[in-house]
PQR file of N, CA, C, O and H, with PARSE charges and radii, in Angstrom:
ATOM      1  N   MET A   1       0.838  -1.174   0.000 -0.4000 1.5000
ATOM      2  CA  MET A   1       0.000   0.000   0.000 -0.0000 2.0000
ATOM      3  C   MET A   1       0.889   1.245   0.000  0.5500 1.7000
ATOM      4  O   MET A   1       1.896   1.306   0.706 -0.5500 1.4000
ATOM      5  N   LYS A   2       0.496   2.238  -0.806 -0.4000 1.5000
ATOM      6  CA  LYS A   2       1.275   3.468  -0.924 -0.0000 2.0000
ATOM      7  C   LYS A   2       1.096   4.360   0.303  0.5500 1.7000
ATOM      8  O   LYS A   2       0.134   4.234   1.060 -0.5500 1.4000
ATOM      9  H   LYS A   2      -0.322   2.189  -1.379  0.4000 1.0000
ATOM     10  N   THR A   3       2.043   5.250   0.466 -0.4000 1.5000
ATOM     11  CA  THR A   3       1.922   6.250   1.522 -0.0000 2.0000
ATOM     12  C   THR A   3       1.042   7.395   1.011  0.5500 1.7000
ATOM     13  O   THR A   3       0.822   7.531  -0.193 -0.5500 1.4000
ATOM     14  H   THR A   3       2.824   5.353  -0.149  0.4000 1.0000
ATOM     15  N   LEU A   4       0.548   8.206   1.932 -0.4000 1.5000
ATOM     16  CA  LEU A   4      -0.250   9.366   1.542 -0.0000 2.0000
ATOM     17  C   LEU A   4       0.563  10.287   0.640  0.5500 1.7000
ATOM     18  O   LEU A   4       0.035  10.832  -0.329 -0.5500 1.4000
ATOM     19  H   LEU A   4       0.726   8.095   2.909  0.4000 1.0000
ATOM     20  N   GLU A   5       1.826  10.458   0.948 -0.4000 1.5000
ATOM     21  CA  GLU A   5       2.682  11.307   0.127 -0.0000 2.0000
ATOM     22  C   GLU A   5       2.770  10.774  -1.307  0.5500 1.7000
ATOM     23  O   GLU A   5       2.743  11.556  -2.257 -0.5500 1.4000
ATOM     24  H   GLU A   5       2.255  10.015   1.735  0.4000 1.0000
ATOM     25  N   ALA A   6       2.874   9.471  -1.467 -0.4000 1.5000
ATOM     26  CA  ALA A   6       2.941   8.871  -2.800 -0.0000 2.0000
ATOM     27  C   ALA A   6       1.643   9.098  -3.566  0.5500 1.7000
ATOM     28  O   ALA A   6       1.672   9.386  -4.762 -0.5500 1.4000
ATOM     29  H   ALA A   6       2.895   8.836  -0.695  0.4000 1.0000
ATOM     30  N   TYR A   7       0.501   8.969  -2.884 -0.4000 1.5000
ATOM     31  CA  TYR A   7      -0.794   9.228  -3.534 -0.0000 2.0000
ATOM     32  C   TYR A   7      -0.902  10.683  -3.969  0.5500 1.7000
ATOM     33  O   TYR A   7      -1.367  10.968  -5.073 -0.5500 1.4000
ATOM     34  H   TYR A   7       0.477   8.735  -1.913  0.4000 1.0000
ATOM     35  N   LEU A   8      -0.478  11.603  -3.115 -0.4000 1.5000
ATOM     36  CA  LEU A   8      -0.557  13.023  -3.449 -0.0000 2.0000
ATOM     37  C   LEU A   8       0.366  13.375  -4.613  0.5500 1.7000
ATOM     38  O   LEU A   8       0.008  14.194  -5.460 -0.5500 1.4000
ATOM     39  H   LEU A   8      -0.100  11.372  -2.218  0.4000 1.0000
ATOM     40  N   GLU A   9       1.535  12.773  -4.663 -0.4000 1.5000
ATOM     41  CA  GLU A   9       2.453  12.999  -5.784 -0.0000 2.0000
ATOM     42  C   GLU A   9       1.857  12.463  -7.082  0.5500 1.7000
ATOM     43  O   GLU A   9       1.948  13.112  -8.124 -0.5500 1.4000
ATOM     44  H   GLU A   9       1.826  12.107  -3.975  0.4000 1.0000
ATOM     45  N   GLN A  10       1.252  11.286  -7.022 -0.4000 1.5000
ATOM     46  CA  GLN A  10       0.626  10.710  -8.202 -0.0000 2.0000
ATOM     47  C   GLN A  10      -0.539  11.585  -8.659  0.5500 1.7000
ATOM     48  O   GLN A  10      -0.693  11.840  -9.854 -0.5500 1.4000
ATOM     49  H   GLN A  10       1.178  10.759  -6.176  0.4000 1.0000
ATOM     50  N   TYR A  11      -1.358  12.045  -7.714 -0.4000 1.5000
ATOM     51  CA  TYR A  11      -2.498  12.899  -8.045 -0.0000 2.0000
ATOM     52  C   TYR A  11      -2.016  14.169  -8.741  0.5500 1.7000
ATOM     53  O   TYR A  11      -2.579  14.565  -9.761 -0.5500 1.4000
ATOM     54  H   TYR A  11      -1.232  11.838  -6.744  0.4000 1.0000
ATOM     55  N   ALA A  12      -0.993  14.801  -8.207 -0.4000 1.5000
ATOM     56  CA  ALA A  12      -0.466  16.035  -8.796 -0.0000 2.0000
ATOM     57  C   ALA A  12       0.062  15.794 -10.204  0.5500 1.7000
ATOM     58  O   ALA A  12      -0.118  16.635 -11.085 -0.5500 1.4000
ATOM     59  H   ALA A  12      -0.536  14.479  -7.379  0.4000 1.0000
ATOM     60  N   ALA A  13       0.705  14.663 -10.421 -0.4000 1.5000
ATOM     61  CA  ALA A  13       1.260  14.352 -11.734 -0.0000 2.0000
ATOM     62  C   ALA A  13       0.176  14.062 -12.770  0.5500 1.7000
ATOM     63  O   ALA A  13       0.375  14.297 -13.962 -0.5500 1.4000
ATOM     64  H   ALA A  13       0.850  13.980  -9.705  0.4000 1.0000
ATOM     65  N   GLU A  14      -0.974  13.548 -12.316 -0.4000 1.5000
ATOM     66  CA  GLU A  14      -2.035  13.154 -13.244 -0.0000 2.0000
ATOM     67  C   GLU A  14      -3.127  14.219 -13.409  0.5500 1.7000
ATOM     68  O   GLU A  14      -4.081  14.016 -14.159 -0.5500 1.4000
ATOM     69  H   GLU A  14      -1.136  13.357 -11.348  0.4000 1.0000
ATOM     70  N   HIS A  15      -2.991  15.334 -12.723 -0.4000 1.5000
ATOM     71  CA  HIS A  15      -4.003  16.390 -12.788 -0.0000 2.0000
ATOM     72  C   HIS A  15      -3.303  17.731 -12.980  0.5500 1.7000
ATOM     73  O   HIS A  15      -3.242  18.548 -12.062 -0.5500 1.4000
ATOM     74  H   HIS A  15      -2.215  15.500 -12.113  0.4000 1.0000
ATOM     75  N   THR A  16      -2.784  17.946 -14.168 -0.4000 1.5000
ATOM     76  CA  THR A  16      -1.983  19.140 -14.409 -0.0000 2.0000
ATOM     77  C   THR A  16      -2.692  20.196 -15.254  0.5500 1.7000
ATOM     78  O   THR A  16      -2.345  21.374 -15.172 -0.5500 1.4000
ATOM     79  H   THR A  16      -2.833  17.282 -14.914  0.4000 1.0000
ATOM     80  N   LYS A  17      -3.660  19.809 -16.052 -0.4000 1.5000
ATOM     81  CA  LYS A  17      -4.311  20.749 -16.970 -0.0000 2.0000
ATOM     82  C   LYS A  17      -5.507  21.425 -16.289  0.5500 1.7000
ATOM     83  O   LYS A  17      -6.218  20.802 -15.500 -0.5500 1.4000
ATOM     84  H   LYS A  17      -3.942  18.852 -16.119  0.4000 1.0000
ATOM     85  N   PRO A  18      -5.715  22.697 -16.602 -0.5600 1.5000
ATOM     86  CA  PRO A  18      -6.834  23.428 -15.988  0.2800 2.0000
ATOM     87  C   PRO A  18      -8.193  22.762 -16.223  0.5500 1.7000
ATOM     88  O   PRO A  18      -9.039  22.758 -15.329 -0.5500 1.4000
ATOM     89  N   GLY A  19      -8.409  22.201 -17.413 -0.4000 1.5000
ATOM     90  CA  GLY A  19      -9.689  21.549 -17.707 -0.0000 2.0000
ATOM     91  C   GLY A  19      -9.953  20.366 -16.791  0.5500 1.7000
ATOM     92  O   GLY A  19     -11.086  20.141 -16.365 -0.5500 1.4000
ATOM     93  H   GLY A  19      -7.722  22.204 -18.140  0.4000 1.0000
ATOM     94  N   THR A  20      -8.919  19.625 -16.496 -0.4000 1.5000
ATOM     95  CA  THR A  20      -9.049  18.489 -15.593 -0.0000 2.0000
ATOM     96  C   THR A  20      -9.386  18.965 -14.189  0.5500 1.7000
ATOM     97  O   THR A  20     -10.241  18.388 -13.516 -0.5500 1.4000
ATOM     98  H   THR A  20      -7.999  19.808 -16.842  0.4000 1.0000
ATOM     99  N   LYS A  21      -8.719  20.007 -13.757 -0.4000 1.5000
ATOM    100  CA  LYS A  21      -8.966  20.537 -12.415 -0.0000 2.0000
ATOM    101  C   LYS A  21     -10.393  21.050 -12.275  0.5500 1.7000
ATOM    102  O   LYS A  21     -11.031  20.835 -11.244 -0.5500 1.4000
ATOM    103  H   LYS A  21      -8.024  20.476 -14.303  0.4000 1.0000
ATOM    104  N   VAL A  22     -10.900  21.728 -13.305 -0.4000 1.5000
ATOM    105  CA  VAL A  22     -12.271  22.257 -13.257 -0.0000 2.0000
ATOM    106  C   VAL A  22     -13.284  21.123 -13.228  0.5500 1.7000
ATOM    107  O   VAL A  22     -14.225  21.149 -12.435 -0.5500 1.4000
ATOM    108  H   VAL A  22     -10.381  21.902 -14.142  0.4000 1.0000
ATOM    109  N   THR A  23     -13.096  20.124 -14.092 -0.4000 1.5000
ATOM    110  CA  THR A  23     -14.063  19.022 -14.112 -0.0000 2.0000
ATOM    111  C   THR A  23     -14.066  18.270 -12.786  0.5500 1.7000
ATOM    112  O   THR A  23     -15.112  17.785 -12.354 -0.5500 1.4000
ATOM    113  H   THR A  23     -12.332  20.103 -14.736  0.4000 1.0000
ATOM    114  N   HIS A  24     -12.919  18.170 -12.141 -0.4000 1.5000
ATOM    115  CA  HIS A  24     -12.854  17.504 -10.837 -0.0000 2.0000
ATOM    116  C   HIS A  24     -13.456  18.371  -9.731  0.5500 1.7000
ATOM    117  O   HIS A  24     -14.105  17.859  -8.819 -0.5500 1.4000
ATOM    118  H   HIS A  24     -12.070  18.565 -12.491  0.4000 1.0000
ATOM    119  N   MET A  25     -13.236  19.684  -9.816 -0.4000 1.5000
ATOM    120  CA  MET A  25     -13.789  20.583  -8.800 -0.0000 2.0000
ATOM    121  C   MET A  25     -15.324  20.584  -8.822  0.5500 1.7000
ATOM    122  O   MET A  25     -15.962  20.831  -7.799 -0.5500 1.4000
ATOM    123  H   MET A  25     -12.709  20.100 -10.557  0.4000 1.0000
ATOM    124  N   ILE A  26     -15.902  20.310  -9.977 -0.4000 1.5000
ATOM    125  CA  ILE A  26     -17.359  20.252 -10.086 -0.0000 2.0000
ATOM    126  C   ILE A  26     -17.854  18.819  -9.892  0.5500 1.7000
ATOM    127  O   ILE A  26     -18.828  18.591  -9.175 -0.5500 1.4000
ATOM    128  H   ILE A  26     -15.383  20.109 -10.809  0.4000 1.0000
ATOM    129  N   GLY A  27     -17.193  17.862 -10.522 -0.4000 1.5000
ATOM    130  CA  GLY A  27     -17.652  16.475 -10.512 -0.0000 2.0000
ATOM    131  C   GLY A  27     -17.588  15.798  -9.154  0.5500 1.7000
ATOM    132  O   GLY A  27     -18.514  15.075  -8.786 -0.5500 1.4000
ATOM    133  H   GLY A  27     -16.401  18.047 -11.104  0.4000 1.0000
ATOM    134  N   ILE A  28     -16.523  16.013  -8.405 -0.4000 1.5000
ATOM    135  CA  ILE A  28     -16.390  15.348  -7.100 -0.0000 2.0000
ATOM    136  C   ILE A  28     -17.491  15.795  -6.131  0.5500 1.7000
ATOM    137  O   ILE A  28     -18.118  14.942  -5.504 -0.5500 1.4000
ATOM    138  H   ILE A  28     -15.770  16.600  -8.703  0.4000 1.0000
ATOM    139  N   PRO A  29     -17.747  17.100  -5.986 -0.5600 1.5000
ATOM    140  CA  PRO A  29     -18.867  17.495  -5.109  0.2800 2.0000
ATOM    141  C   PRO A  29     -20.220  16.956  -5.573  0.5500 1.7000
ATOM    142  O   PRO A  29     -21.086  16.659  -4.750 -0.5500 1.4000
ATOM    143  N   MET A  30     -20.404  16.829  -6.888 -0.4000 1.5000
ATOM    144  CA  MET A  30     -21.661  16.247  -7.387 -0.0000 2.0000
ATOM    145  C   MET A  30     -21.812  14.800  -6.916  0.5500 1.7000
ATOM    146  O   MET A  30     -22.889  14.392  -6.483 -0.5500 1.4000
ATOM    147  H   MET A  30     -19.701  17.071  -7.557  0.4000 1.0000
ATOM    148  N   ILE A  31     -20.741  14.039  -7.001 -0.4000 1.5000
ATOM    149  CA  ILE A  31     -20.785  12.638  -6.573 -0.0000 2.0000
ATOM    150  C   ILE A  31     -21.064  12.554  -5.076  0.5500 1.7000
ATOM    151  O   ILE A  31     -21.904  11.766  -4.642 -0.5500 1.4000
ATOM    152  H   ILE A  31     -19.866  14.371  -7.352  0.4000 1.0000
ATOM    153  N   VAL A  32     -20.371  13.355  -4.297 -0.4000 1.5000
ATOM    154  CA  VAL A  32     -20.552  13.349  -2.841 -0.0000 2.0000
ATOM    155  C   VAL A  32     -21.970  13.778  -2.478  0.5500 1.7000
ATOM    156  O   VAL A  32     -22.593  13.171  -1.607 -0.5500 1.4000
ATOM    157  H   VAL A  32     -19.689  13.996  -4.650  0.4000 1.0000
ATOM    158  N   ALA A  33     -22.490  14.820  -3.137 -0.4000 1.5000
ATOM    159  CA  ALA A  33     -23.844  15.316  -2.850 -0.0000 2.0000
ATOM    160  C   ALA A  33     -24.910  14.300  -3.223  0.5500 1.7000
ATOM    161  O   ALA A  33     -25.995  14.300  -2.642 -0.5500 1.4000
ATOM    162  H   ALA A  33     -21.984  15.313  -3.845  0.4000 1.0000
ATOM    163  N   SER A  34     -24.616  13.439  -4.182 -0.4000 1.5000
ATOM    164  CA  SER A  34     -25.613  12.455  -4.603 -0.0000 2.0000
ATOM    165  C   SER A  34     -25.929  11.435  -3.510  0.5500 1.7000
ATOM    166  O   SER A  34     -27.033  10.892  -3.470 -0.5500 1.4000
ATOM    167  H   SER A  34     -23.735  13.439  -4.654  0.4000 1.0000
ATOM    168  N   LEU A  35     -24.979  11.176  -2.634 -0.4000 1.5000
ATOM    169  CA  LEU A  35     -25.170  10.129  -1.627 -0.0000 2.0000
ATOM    170  C   LEU A  35     -26.270  10.468  -0.622  0.5500 1.7000
ATOM    171  O   LEU A  35     -27.203   9.676  -0.489 -0.5500 1.4000
ATOM    172  H   LEU A  35     -24.082  11.617  -2.666  0.4000 1.0000
ATOM    173  N   PRO A  36     -26.221  11.594   0.093 -0.5600 1.5000
ATOM    174  CA  PRO A  36     -27.322  11.893   1.010  0.2800 2.0000
ATOM    175  C   PRO A  36     -28.617  12.248   0.278  0.5500 1.7000
ATOM    176  O   PRO A  36     -29.712  12.057   0.807 -0.5500 1.4000
ATOM    177  N   CYS A  37     -28.481  12.761  -0.930 -0.4000 1.5000
ATOM    178  CA  CYS A  37     -29.649  13.137  -1.726 -0.0000 2.0000
ATOM    179  C   CYS A  37     -30.472  11.910  -2.119  0.5500 1.7000
ATOM    180  O   CYS A  37     -31.671  12.028  -2.373 -0.5500 1.4000
ATOM    181  H   CYS A  37     -27.591  12.916  -1.359  0.4000 1.0000
ATOM    182  N   ALA A  38     -29.855  10.757  -2.171 -0.4000 1.5000
ATOM    183  CA  ALA A  38     -30.521   9.530  -2.610 -0.0000 2.0000
ATOM    184  C   ALA A  38     -31.724   9.172  -1.741  0.5500 1.7000
ATOM    185  O   ALA A  38     -32.652   8.517  -2.216 -0.5500 1.4000
ATOM    186  H   ALA A  38     -28.881  10.661  -1.965  0.4000 1.0000
ATOM    187  N   PHE A  39     -31.722   9.584  -0.491 -0.4000 1.5000
ATOM    188  CA  PHE A  39     -32.824   9.249   0.407 -0.0000 2.0000
ATOM    189  C   PHE A  39     -34.055  10.111   0.156  0.5500 1.7000
ATOM    190  O   PHE A  39     -35.181   9.675   0.397 -0.5500 1.4000
ATOM    191  H   PHE A  39     -30.968  10.116  -0.104  0.4000 1.0000
ATOM    192  N   LYS A  40     -33.844  11.324  -0.324 -0.4000 1.5000
ATOM    193  CA  LYS A  40     -34.958  12.249  -0.567 -0.0000 2.0000
ATOM    194  C   LYS A  40     -35.425  12.238  -2.012  0.5500 1.7000
ATOM    195  O   LYS A  40     -36.626  12.273  -2.280 -0.5500 1.4000
ATOM    196  H   LYS A  40     -32.929  11.678  -0.520  0.4000 1.0000
ATOM    197  N   ASN A  41     -34.482  12.189  -2.942 -0.4000 1.5000
ATOM    198  CA  ASN A  41     -34.815  12.283  -4.360 -0.0000 2.0000
ATOM    199  C   ASN A  41     -33.878  11.380  -5.164  0.5500 1.7000
ATOM    200  O   ASN A  41     -32.841  11.833  -5.648 -0.5500 1.4000
ATOM    201  H   ASN A  41     -33.507  12.160  -2.724  0.4000 1.0000
ATOM    202  N   PRO A  42     -34.240  10.111  -5.305 -0.5600 1.5000
ATOM    203  CA  PRO A  42     -33.355   9.160  -5.995  0.2800 2.0000
ATOM    204  C   PRO A  42     -33.023   9.548  -7.444  0.5500 1.7000
ATOM    205  O   PRO A  42     -31.910   9.304  -7.910 -0.5500 1.4000
ATOM    206  N   ARG A  43     -33.975  10.144  -8.147 -0.4000 1.5000
ATOM    207  CA  ARG A  43     -33.696  10.526  -9.544 -0.0000 2.0000
ATOM    208  C   ARG A  43     -32.649  11.632  -9.609  0.5500 1.7000
ATOM    209  O   ARG A  43     -31.747  11.592 -10.446 -0.5500 1.4000
ATOM    210  H   ARG A  43     -34.879  10.342  -7.768  0.4000 1.0000
ATOM    211  N   LEU A  44     -32.770  12.614  -8.727 -0.4000 1.5000
ATOM    212  CA  LEU A  44     -31.777  13.680  -8.682 -0.0000 2.0000
ATOM    213  C   LEU A  44     -30.417  13.119  -8.280  0.5500 1.7000
ATOM    214  O   LEU A  44     -29.389  13.484  -8.850 -0.5500 1.4000
ATOM    215  H   LEU A  44     -33.502  12.647  -8.047  0.4000 1.0000
ATOM    216  N   ALA A  45     -30.425  12.232  -7.299 -0.4000 1.5000
ATOM    217  CA  ALA A  45     -29.176  11.617  -6.842 -0.0000 2.0000
ATOM    218  C   ALA A  45     -28.501  10.853  -7.982  0.5500 1.7000
ATOM    219  O   ALA A  45     -27.285  10.940  -8.156 -0.5500 1.4000
ATOM    220  H   ALA A  45     -31.260  11.935  -6.836  0.4000 1.0000
ATOM    221  N   ALA A  46     -29.275  10.121  -8.741 -0.4000 1.5000
ATOM    222  CA  ALA A  46     -28.715   9.362  -9.864 -0.0000 2.0000
ATOM    223  C   ALA A  46     -28.126  10.310 -10.904  0.5500 1.7000
ATOM    224  O   ALA A  46     -27.051  10.055 -11.449 -0.5500 1.4000
ATOM    225  H   ALA A  46     -30.262  10.051  -8.599  0.4000 1.0000
ATOM    226  N   GLY A  47     -28.827  11.390 -11.173 -0.4000 1.5000
ATOM    227  CA  GLY A  47     -28.327  12.371 -12.129 -0.0000 2.0000
ATOM    228  C   GLY A  47     -27.027  13.014 -11.667  0.5500 1.7000
ATOM    229  O   GLY A  47     -26.097  13.184 -12.455 -0.5500 1.4000
ATOM    230  H   GLY A  47     -29.700  11.597 -10.731  0.4000 1.0000
ATOM    231  N   LEU A  48     -26.968  13.371 -10.386 -0.4000 1.5000
ATOM    232  CA  LEU A  48     -25.748  13.953  -9.836 -0.0000 2.0000
ATOM    233  C   LEU A  48     -24.596  12.961  -9.894  0.5500 1.7000
ATOM    234  O   LEU A  48     -23.475  13.318 -10.255 -0.5500 1.4000
ATOM    235  H   LEU A  48     -27.724  13.233  -9.747  0.4000 1.0000
ATOM    236  N   PHE A  49     -24.877  11.718  -9.537 -0.4000 1.5000
ATOM    237  CA  PHE A  49     -23.839  10.681  -9.507 -0.0000 2.0000
ATOM    238  C   PHE A  49     -23.283  10.421 -10.911  0.5500 1.7000
ATOM    239  O   PHE A  49     -22.071  10.428 -11.123 -0.5500 1.4000
ATOM    240  H   PHE A  49     -25.788  11.427  -9.243  0.4000 1.0000
ATOM    241  N   VAL A  50     -24.183  10.193 -11.857 -0.4000 1.5000
ATOM    242  CA  VAL A  50     -23.749   9.906 -13.231 -0.0000 2.0000
ATOM    243  C   VAL A  50     -23.078  11.129 -13.849  0.5500 1.7000
ATOM    244  O   VAL A  50     -22.051  11.008 -14.517 -0.5500 1.4000
ATOM    245  H   VAL A  50     -25.168  10.187 -11.685  0.4000 1.0000
ATOM    246  N   GLY A  51     -23.658  12.301 -13.626 -0.4000 1.5000
ATOM    247  CA  GLY A  51     -23.066  13.518 -14.163 -0.0000 2.0000
ATOM    248  C   GLY A  51     -21.687  13.799 -13.580  0.5500 1.7000
ATOM    249  O   GLY A  51     -20.772  14.212 -14.293 -0.5500 1.4000
ATOM    250  H   GLY A  51     -24.492  12.399 -13.084  0.4000 1.0000
ATOM    251  N   GLY A  52     -21.549  13.570 -12.281 -0.4000 1.5000
ATOM    252  CA  GLY A  52     -20.251  13.770 -11.637 -0.0000 2.0000
ATOM    253  C   GLY A  52     -19.186  12.848 -12.201  0.5500 1.7000
ATOM    254  O   GLY A  52     -18.054  13.263 -12.450 -0.5500 1.4000
ATOM    255  H   GLY A  52     -22.292  13.234 -11.703  0.4000 1.0000
ATOM    256  N   TRP A  53     -19.563  11.585 -12.401 -0.4000 1.5000
ATOM    257  CA  TRP A  53     -18.593  10.641 -12.964 -0.0000 2.0000
ATOM    258  C   TRP A  53     -18.295  10.957 -14.424  0.5500 1.7000
ATOM    259  O   TRP A  53     -17.172  10.752 -14.885 -0.5500 1.4000
ATOM    260  H   TRP A  53     -20.483  11.248 -12.199  0.4000 1.0000
ATOM    261  N   ALA A  54     -19.282  11.449 -15.148 -0.4000 1.5000
ATOM    262  CA  ALA A  54     -19.045  11.844 -16.541 -0.0000 2.0000
ATOM    263  C   ALA A  54     -18.007  12.973 -16.592  0.5500 1.7000
ATOM    264  O   ALA A  54     -17.124  12.977 -17.449 -0.5500 1.4000
ATOM    265  H   ALA A  54     -20.194  11.615 -14.774  0.4000 1.0000
ATOM    266  N   LEU A  55     -18.126  13.923 -15.667 -0.4000 1.5000
ATOM    267  CA  LEU A  55     -17.142  15.004 -15.608 -0.0000 2.0000
ATOM    268  C   LEU A  55     -15.759  14.474 -15.242  0.5500 1.7000
ATOM    269  O   LEU A  55     -14.753  14.940 -15.777 -0.5500 1.4000
ATOM    270  H   LEU A  55     -18.844  13.919 -14.970  0.4000 1.0000
ATOM    271  N   GLN A  56     -15.707  13.505 -14.338 -0.4000 1.5000
ATOM    272  CA  GLN A  56     -14.414  12.914 -13.970 -0.0000 2.0000
ATOM    273  C   GLN A  56     -13.753  12.275 -15.192  0.5500 1.7000
ATOM    274  O   GLN A  56     -12.568  12.487 -15.448 -0.5500 1.4000
ATOM    275  H   GLN A  56     -16.525  13.126 -13.904  0.4000 1.0000
ATOM    276  N   LEU A  57     -14.519  11.502 -15.933 -0.4000 1.5000
ATOM    277  CA  LEU A  57     -13.974  10.829 -17.104 -0.0000 2.0000
ATOM    278  C   LEU A  57     -13.562  11.825 -18.182  0.5500 1.7000
ATOM    279  O   LEU A  57     -12.542  11.646 -18.847 -0.5500 1.4000
ATOM    280  H   LEU A  57     -15.482  11.330 -15.725  0.4000 1.0000
ATOM    281  N   LEU A  58     -14.372  12.885 -18.350 -0.4000 1.5000
ATOM    282  CA  LEU A  58     -14.025  13.936 -19.304 -0.0000 2.0000
ATOM    283  C   LEU A  58     -12.701  14.587 -18.900  0.5500 1.7000
ATOM    284  O   LEU A  58     -11.848  14.842 -19.750 -0.5500 1.4000
ATOM    285  H   LEU A  58     -15.200  13.030 -17.809  0.4000 1.0000
ATOM    286  N   GLY A  59     -12.533  14.850 -17.623 -0.4000 1.5000
ATOM    287  CA  GLY A  59     -11.286  15.446 -17.147 -0.0000 2.0000
ATOM    288  C   GLY A  59     -10.080  14.583 -17.464  0.5500 1.7000
ATOM    289  O   GLY A  59      -9.028  15.093 -17.849 -0.5500 1.4000
ATOM    290  H   GLY A  59     -13.226  14.643 -16.932  0.4000 1.0000
ATOM    291  N   HIS A  60     -10.231  13.287 -17.303 -0.4000 1.5000
ATOM    292  CA  HIS A  60      -9.099  12.404 -17.601 -0.0000 2.0000
ATOM    293  C   HIS A  60      -8.878  12.264 -19.100  0.5500 1.7000
ATOM    294  O   HIS A  60      -7.754  12.028 -19.544 -0.5500 1.4000
ATOM    295  H   HIS A  60     -11.086  12.873 -16.990  0.4000 1.0000
ATOM    296  N   LYS A  61      -9.929  12.405 -19.872 -0.4000 1.5000
ATOM    297  CA  LYS A  61      -9.756  12.415 -21.330 -0.0000 2.0000
ATOM    298  C   LYS A  61      -8.976  13.667 -21.738  0.5500 1.7000
ATOM    299  O   LYS A  61      -8.084  13.599 -22.584 -0.5500 1.4000
ATOM    300  H   LYS A  61     -10.842  12.596 -19.512  0.4000 1.0000
ATOM    301  N   ILE A  62      -9.313  14.806 -21.135 -0.4000 1.5000
ATOM    302  CA  ILE A  62      -8.578  16.046 -21.391 -0.0000 2.0000
ATOM    303  C   ILE A  62      -7.111  15.875 -21.010  0.5500 1.7000
ATOM    304  O   ILE A  62      -6.216  16.304 -21.739 -0.5500 1.4000
ATOM    305  H   ILE A  62     -10.038  14.861 -20.448  0.4000 1.0000
ATOM    306  N   GLU A  63      -6.879  15.253 -19.879 -0.4000 1.5000
ATOM    307  CA  GLU A  63      -5.517  15.064 -19.363 -0.0000 2.0000
ATOM    308  C   GLU A  63      -4.738  14.030 -20.186  0.5500 1.7000
ATOM    309  O   GLU A  63      -3.511  14.090 -20.274 -0.5500 1.4000
ATOM    310  H   GLU A  63      -7.606  14.905 -19.287  0.4000 1.0000
ATOM    311  N   GLY A  64      -5.464  13.085 -20.783 -0.4000 1.5000
ATOM    312  CA  GLY A  64      -4.801  12.047 -21.571 -0.0000 2.0000
ATOM    313  C   GLY A  64      -4.371  10.849 -20.755  0.5500 1.7000
ATOM    314  O   GLY A  64      -3.445  10.134 -21.137 -0.5500 1.4000
ATOM    315  H   GLY A  64      -6.461  13.036 -20.711  0.4000 1.0000
ATOM    316  N   ASN A  65      -5.045  10.619 -19.615 -0.4000 1.5000
ATOM    317  CA  ASN A  65      -4.731   9.434 -18.812 -0.0000 2.0000
ATOM    318  C   ASN A  65      -6.021   8.826 -18.281  0.5500 1.7000
ATOM    319  O   ASN A  65      -7.091   9.428 -18.380 -0.5500 1.4000
ATOM    320  H   ASN A  65      -5.797  11.200 -19.304  0.4000 1.0000
ATOM    321  N   LYS A  66      -5.912   7.648 -17.728 -0.4000 1.5000
ATOM    322  CA  LYS A  66      -7.096   7.007 -17.177 -0.0000 2.0000
ATOM    323  C   LYS A  66      -7.198   7.293 -15.688  0.5500 1.7000
ATOM    324  O   LYS A  66      -6.183   7.537 -15.034 -0.5500 1.4000
ATOM    325  H   LYS A  66      -5.044   7.160 -17.648  0.4000 1.0000
ATOM    326  N   PRO A  67      -8.415   7.265 -15.141 -0.5600 1.5000
ATOM    327  CA  PRO A  67      -8.572   7.512 -13.702  0.2800 2.0000
ATOM    328  C   PRO A  67      -7.785   6.493 -12.878  0.5500 1.7000
ATOM    329  O   PRO A  67      -7.775   5.303 -13.191 -0.5500 1.4000
ATOM    330  N   ALA A  68      -7.137   6.968 -11.837 -0.4000 1.5000
ATOM    331  CA  ALA A  68      -6.336   6.094 -10.981 -0.0000 2.0000
ATOM    332  C   ALA A  68      -7.203   5.052 -10.288  0.5500 1.7000
ATOM    333  O   ALA A  68      -6.718   3.981  -9.921 -0.5500 1.4000
ATOM    334  H   ALA A  68      -7.146   7.935 -11.582  0.4000 1.0000
ATOM    335  N   LEU A  69      -8.464   5.357 -10.111 -0.4000 1.5000
ATOM    336  CA  LEU A  69      -9.391   4.425  -9.467 -0.0000 2.0000
ATOM    337  C   LEU A  69      -9.422   3.073 -10.186  0.5500 1.7000
ATOM    338  O   LEU A  69      -9.676   2.041  -9.565 -0.5500 1.4000
ATOM    339  H   LEU A  69      -8.858   6.226 -10.409  0.4000 1.0000
ATOM    340  N   LEU A  70      -9.166   3.084 -11.473 -0.4000 1.5000
ATOM    341  CA  LEU A  70      -9.175   1.840 -12.225 -0.0000 2.0000
ATOM    342  C   LEU A  70      -7.990   0.946 -11.874  0.5500 1.7000
ATOM    343  O   LEU A  70      -8.084  -0.277 -11.982 -0.5500 1.4000
ATOM    344  H   LEU A  70      -8.959   3.923 -11.977  0.4000 1.0000
ATOM    345  N   ASP A  71      -6.878   1.544 -11.456 -0.4000 1.5000
ATOM    346  CA  ASP A  71      -5.684   0.772 -11.096 -0.0000 2.0000
ATOM    347  C   ASP A  71      -5.607   0.479  -9.604  0.5500 1.7000
ATOM    348  O   ASP A  71      -5.175  -0.595  -9.188 -0.5500 1.4000
ATOM    349  H   ASP A  71      -6.802   2.537 -11.368  0.4000 1.0000
ATOM    350  N   ASP A  72      -6.039   1.462  -8.801 -0.4000 1.5000
ATOM    351  CA  ASP A  72      -5.911   1.344  -7.354 -0.0000 2.0000
ATOM    352  C   ASP A  72      -7.102   2.057  -6.692  0.5500 1.7000
ATOM    353  O   ASP A  72      -7.114   3.286  -6.614 -0.5500 1.4000
ATOM    354  H   ASP A  72      -6.390   2.335  -9.139  0.4000 1.0000
ATOM    355  N   PRO A  73      -8.083   1.314  -6.224 -0.5600 1.5000
ATOM    356  CA  PRO A  73      -9.297   1.940  -5.681  0.2800 2.0000
ATOM    357  C   PRO A  73      -9.054   2.754  -4.406  0.5500 1.7000
ATOM    358  O   PRO A  73      -9.944   3.490  -3.977 -0.5500 1.4000
ATOM    359  N   PHE A  74      -7.892   2.642  -3.801 -0.4000 1.5000
ATOM    360  CA  PHE A  74      -7.603   3.426  -2.593 -0.0000 2.0000
ATOM    361  C   PHE A  74      -7.036   4.752  -2.980  0.5500 1.7000
ATOM    362  O   PHE A  74      -6.723   5.567  -2.111 -0.5500 1.4000
ATOM    363  H   PHE A  74      -7.170   2.045  -4.149  0.4000 1.0000
TER
END
């Protein structure tokens, strides 16, 4: 298992372009917000979750790499 410092170095190396940073700044909060929202409005939660992940994937397409989650879920 990697150290926190190693994860942060990898994250910095894989998120260098402004477009990637913007898509992550919007997409990650959407994914997080979808979780508690699921109890009140499942359709909205699903939209937030899918939309957030779509932004994450778009960001990695802009960056030219694949999400680290695919290699290491931690």
